[in-house]
C-alpha positions as CSV (number, residue, x, y, z in Angstrom):
1,X,128.9,127.9,125.9
2,X,125.8,130.1,126.3
3,X,124.3,129.0,123.0
4,X,124.4,125.5,124.3
5,X,122.7,126.5,127.5
6,X,119.9,128.2,125.6
7,X,119.6,125.2,123.4
8,X,119.3,123.0,126.4
9,X,116.6,125.2,127.9
10,X,114.7,125.2,124.6
11,X,114.9,121.4,124.6
12,X,113.4,121.2,128.1
13,X,110.6,123.6,127.0
14,X,110.0,121.5,123.9
15,X,109.8,118.3,126.0
16,X,107.3,119.9,128.3
17,X,105.1,121.0,125.4
18,X,105.5,117.5,124.0
19,X,104.1,115.9,127.1
20,X,101.3,118.4,127.1
21,X,100.3,117.5,123.5
22,X,100.6,113.8,124.4
23,X,97.9,114.2,127.0
24,X,95.8,116.3,124.4
25,X,96.2,113.4,121.9
26,X,94.4,111.1,124.4
27,X,91.9,113.6,125.6
28,X,90.9,114.7,122.1
29,X,90.8,111.2,120.9
30,X,93.5,111.3,118.3
31,X,92.5,114.7,116.7
32,X,94.3,114.9,113.4
33,X,96.1,118.3,114.0
34,X,97.0,117.4,117.6
35,X,98.5,114.1,116.5
36,X,100.5,115.8,113.7
37,X,101.8,118.5,116.1
38,X,102.7,115.8,118.7
39,X,104.8,114.1,115.9
40,X,106.4,117.3,114.8
41,X,107.4,118.3,118.3
42,X,108.7,114.8,119.0
43,X,110.8,114.7,115.9
44,X,112.0,118.3,116.6
45,X,113.0,117.1,120.1
46,X,115.1,114.3,118.5
47,X,116.8,116.7,116.1
48,X,117.5,119.2,118.9
49,X,119.0,116.5,121.2
50,X,121.2,115.3,118.3
51,X,122.4,118.8,117.5
52,X,123.2,119.3,121.2
53,X,125.1,116.0,121.3
54,X,127.1,116.8,118.1
55,X,127.9,120.2,119.6
56,X,129.3,118.8,122.8
57,X,131.4,116.2,120.9
58,X,132.5,118.1,117.8
59,X,136.0,118.4,116.7
60,X,137.4,120.7,114.1
61,X,137.8,119.5,110.5
62,X,139.6,120.4,107.3
63,X,138.4,123.5,105.5
64,X,135.8,122.8,102.8
65,X,136.8,124.4,99.5
66,X,133.6,125.2,97.9
67,X,130.9,127.8,97.4
68,X,129.3,129.5,100.4
69,X,125.8,128.3,99.6
70,X,126.8,124.8,100.6
71,X,125.4,125.2,104.2
72,X,122.2,126.5,102.7
73,X,121.8,123.4,100.7
74,X,122.3,121.4,103.9
75,X,119.7,123.4,105.7
76,X,117.2,123.1,102.9
77,X,117.5,119.4,102.9
78,X,116.8,119.3,106.7
79,X,113.7,121.5,106.2
80,X,112.5,119.2,103.3
81,X,112.9,116.0,105.3
82,X,111.2,117.5,108.4
83,X,108.4,118.8,106.4
84,X,107.9,115.4,104.8
85,X,107.7,113.8,108.2
86,X,105.0,116.2,109.3
87,X,103.2,115.6,106.1
88,X,103.4,111.9,106.7
89,X,101.9,112.6,110.2
90,X,99.0,114.4,108.5
91,X,98.4,111.4,106.2
92,X,98.4,109.0,109.2
93,X,96.3,111.2,111.5
94,X,93.7,111.7,108.7
95,X,93.7,107.9,107.9
96,X,94.8,108.7,104.3
97,X,97.3,105.9,104.0
98,X,94.9,103.6,102.4
99,X,93.0,105.8,100.1
100,X,95.3,104.8,97.3
101,X,95.9,101.1,97.3
102,X,97.8,100.9,94.1
103,X,101.2,102.1,93.1
104,X,102.6,104.2,91.3
105,X,99.1,105.3,90.3
106,X,96.1,106.0,92.5
107,X,92.9,104.4,91.4
108,X,94.5,104.0,88.0
109,X,95.3,107.7,87.8
110,X,98.6,109.5,88.3
111,X,97.1,112.6,89.7
112,X,93.4,111.9,90.6
113,X,93.0,115.0,92.8
114,X,94.8,117.3,95.1
115,X,91.8,117.8,97.4
116,X,90.7,116.0,100.5
117,X,92.6,113.0,102.0
118,X,93.4,111.6,98.5
119,X,95.1,114.8,97.7
120,X,97.0,114.6,101.0
121,X,98.2,111.2,100.1
122,X,99.3,112.3,96.6
123,X,101.1,115.3,98.0
124,X,102.9,113.0,100.3
125,X,104.0,110.8,97.4
126,X,105.2,113.8,95.4
127,X,107.2,115.0,98.5
128,X,108.9,111.7,98.7
129,X,109.9,111.9,95.0
130,X,111.2,115.4,95.6
131,X,113.3,114.5,98.6
132,X,114.7,111.5,96.8
133,X,115.7,113.7,93.9
134,X,117.2,116.3,96.3
135,X,119.3,113.7,98.0
136,X,120.6,112.4,94.8
137,X,121.5,115.9,93.5
138,X,123.2,116.8,96.8
139,X,125.1,113.4,96.7
140,X,126.6,114.4,93.3
141,X,127.3,117.9,94.5
142,X,129.2,116.7,97.7
143,X,131.1,114.2,95.6
144,X,132.6,117.1,93.6
145,X,133.9,118.9,96.8
146,X,137.0,116.9,97.5
147,X,137.5,118.4,101.0
148,X,133.9,117.4,102.1
149,X,134.5,113.7,102.8
150,X,132.8,113.7,106.2
151,X,129.7,115.4,104.6
152,X,129.7,113.0,101.6
153,X,129.7,110.0,104.0
154,X,126.4,111.3,105.5
155,X,125.1,111.7,101.9
156,X,126.0,108.1,101.3
157,X,123.8,107.0,104.2
158,X,121.0,109.2,103.1
159,X,121.1,108.0,99.6
160,X,120.8,104.4,100.8
161,X,118.1,105.2,103.3
162,X,115.9,107.2,100.9
163,X,115.7,104.2,98.5
164,X,114.9,101.9,101.3
165,X,112.3,104.4,102.5
166,X,110.5,104.5,99.2
167,X,110.5,100.7,99.1
168,X,108.9,100.7,102.7
169,X,106.4,103.3,101.5
170,X,105.3,101.2,98.6
171,X,105.0,98.1,100.9
172,X,102.8,100.2,103.1
173,X,100.4,100.7,100.3
174,X,100.6,97.2,98.9
175,X,100.2,95.4,102.2
176,X,97.7,97.9,103.7
177,X,99.9,99.6,106.2
178,X,100.7,96.8,108.7
179,X,102.0,98.2,112.1
180,X,105.6,96.9,111.6
181,X,106.0,98.4,108.2
182,X,104.4,101.7,109.4
183,X,106.8,101.9,112.3
184,X,109.7,101.1,109.9
185,X,108.6,103.8,107.7
186,X,108.7,106.5,110.4
187,X,112.0,105.1,111.8
188,X,113.7,105.3,108.4
189,X,112.4,108.8,107.9
190,X,113.8,109.8,111.3
191,X,117.2,108.2,110.4
192,X,117.3,110.3,107.3
193,X,116.5,113.4,109.3
194,X,119.3,112.6,111.7
195,X,121.9,112.2,109.0
196,X,120.8,115.4,107.4
197,X,121.1,117.2,110.8
198,X,124.6,115.7,111.3
199,X,125.5,116.9,107.8
200,X,124.4,120.4,108.4
201,X,126.1,120.5,111.8
202,X,129.4,119.4,110.1
203,X,129.0,122.2,107.6
204,X,128.6,124.9,110.3
205,X,130.9,123.6,113.0
206,X,132.9,120.5,111.9
207,X,134.6,122.4,109.1
208,X,135.2,125.9,108.0
209,X,133.6,127.2,104.8
210,X,135.9,128.8,102.4
211,X,134.9,130.2,99.1
């Protein structure tokens, strides 16, 4: 289909841009904005490839008997998770991971400041709480839609992974971001994004939405 050919061309352009920004990351000596953009494009490349794969292997499903805003809920969840990954990239590129070495407070305060790298760290924490809350709410909503079993299975994975992700994030703070935990933190975030993309694809193509 033409839409998949256009998507494939867009993925190739994204890959070329990603390679360019990889070189700039080295030449500009890990400039914070370039590093964050490099992460954002790499994550977008993964999500686009996954969408293309699911489109090539999709099969029809049973109609979902539910409100028409359900796909919008899935799309919002993808946007939230992707934005949180970008925010995490900003935290890492600004070396803000260790500006707060205690949890759940930061230097003994719940909200010390929203400015500078400490503020960046605090906003990233708040974003994690918000995404956790969003996934829990969406899990309960999908559970009430009896014909959305495939979507609910994706929600089960996201629910398990988001609690794992919070635990890894806390470990990052307590153990001063050792590389293995930092990599696990990004990998788990990418897995959550992948399941949210698969859920959204199922809503649009794997099943028909009926009010």
